C-alpha positions as CSV (number, residue, x, y, z in Angstrom):
1,M,-15.0,-4.1,-166.8
2,T,-12.0,-6.2,-167.8
3,T,-9.5,-5.1,-170.4
4,A,-7.9,-7.7,-172.6
5,L,-4.2,-7.5,-173.0
6,R,-3.3,-7.2,-176.7
7,R,0.1,-8.4,-177.6
8,E,1.7,-6.7,-180.6
9,A,2.7,-8.7,-183.6
10,L,6.3,-9.9,-183.7
11,T,8.8,-8.5,-186.1
12,V,11.0,-10.8,-188.1
13,A,14.0,-9.9,-185.9
14,Q,12.0,-10.9,-182.8
15,L,11.0,-14.2,-184.5
16,Y,14.7,-15.0,-185.0
17,D,15.3,-14.2,-181.3
18,Q,12.8,-16.8,-180.1
19,P,14.1,-19.9,-178.3
20,P,13.9,-23.2,-180.2
21,L,10.5,-23.9,-178.7
22,M,8.1,-20.9,-178.4
23,P,4.9,-20.9,-176.3
24,L,1.8,-21.8,-178.2
25,W,0.0,-18.9,-176.3
26,P,0.5,-16.0,-176.5
27,T,3.6,-16.0,-178.7
28,F,2.3,-18.1,-181.6
29,G,-1.4,-17.9,-181.2
30,Q,-1.8,-14.2,-180.5
31,A,1.4,-12.4,-181.7
32,I,1.8,-14.4,-184.9
33,C,-1.6,-15.7,-185.9
34,G,-3.8,-13.0,-184.2
35,M,-6.1,-15.6,-182.6
36,S,-7.7,-15.7,-179.2
37,E,-6.5,-18.0,-176.5
38,S,-9.5,-20.3,-176.7
39,T,-9.3,-20.6,-180.5
40,T,-5.6,-21.3,-180.4
41,Y,-5.9,-24.1,-177.8
42,Q,-9.1,-25.5,-179.5
43,L,-7.3,-25.7,-182.9
44,A,-4.3,-27.3,-181.2
45,A,-6.5,-29.9,-179.5
46,E,-8.1,-30.7,-182.9
47,D,-4.7,-30.9,-184.6
48,R,-5.8,-28.1,-187.0
49,L,-2.9,-25.7,-186.6
50,P,-0.7,-25.2,-189.6
51,I,2.3,-26.5,-187.6
52,E,2.8,-29.3,-185.1
53,T,2.6,-28.6,-181.4
54,V,4.9,-30.1,-178.7
55,R,3.5,-30.9,-175.3
56,M,5.7,-30.6,-172.3
57,G,3.7,-31.4,-169.2
58,R,0.6,-29.3,-169.4
59,K,2.1,-26.6,-171.6
60,R,2.2,-26.6,-175.4
61,Y,4.9,-25.2,-177.6
62,V,5.7,-24.9,-181.3
63,R,9.1,-25.3,-182.9
64,T,10.5,-21.9,-183.9
65,A,12.1,-23.5,-187.0
66,D,8.6,-24.8,-188.0
67,V,7.1,-21.3,-187.6
68,L,9.9,-19.8,-189.7
69,A,9.3,-22.4,-192.4
70,W,5.6,-21.8,-192.3
71,L,6.2,-18.1,-192.8
72,H,8.6,-18.9,-195.6
73,L,11.5,-17.3,-193.7
74,P,14.9,-18.9,-194.0
75,T,16.2,-20.6,-190.9
76,T,19.8,-19.7,-189.8
77,S,21.2,-22.9,-191.5
78,E,19.5,-21.8,-194.8
79,T,20.7,-18.2,-194.7
80,P,23.3,-17.8,-197.4
81,A,26.7,-16.8,-196.3
82,V,27.7,-13.4,-197.7
83,A,31.4,-13.2,-198.5
84,P,33.0,-9.8,-198.9
85,A,33.3,-8.8,-202.5
86,E,36.8,-9.2,-203.9
87,A,38.1,-7.5,-207.0
88,S,39.2,-9.9,-209.7
89,D,42.4,-9.4,-211.8
90,E,40.2,-8.6,-214.8
91,H,38.5,-5.9,-212.9
92,D,41.9,-4.4,-211.9
93,Q,43.1,-4.5,-215.5
94,N,39.9,-2.7,-216.7
95,A,40.2,-0.1,-214.0
96,S,43.8,0.7,-214.8
97,Q,43.0,1.0,-218.5
98,Q,40.3,3.5,-217.8
99,I,42.5,5.6,-215.6
100,G,45.2,5.5,-218.3
101,A,47.9,3.8,-216.3
């Protein structure tokens, strides 16, 4: 009796920690799409995956940026920069009026 190894789904944080090219199997096929190995490679061979695959030798990869875009997650270059909030002069005047200064 054989037991199939089941890879858990990736969290968003784990997706962002992936290298620029992630393995087609098991990272993309199983952990993200929940497909079997044969289905993943069959769809890749038929060019029916939702994102383009990259072949390096005999191995296939997908671009992490393409996966993030497919999942509608911002890439690091699209993430808005959050600046610390600064109090305006108007805010300072309103606060001093409320205190009675």
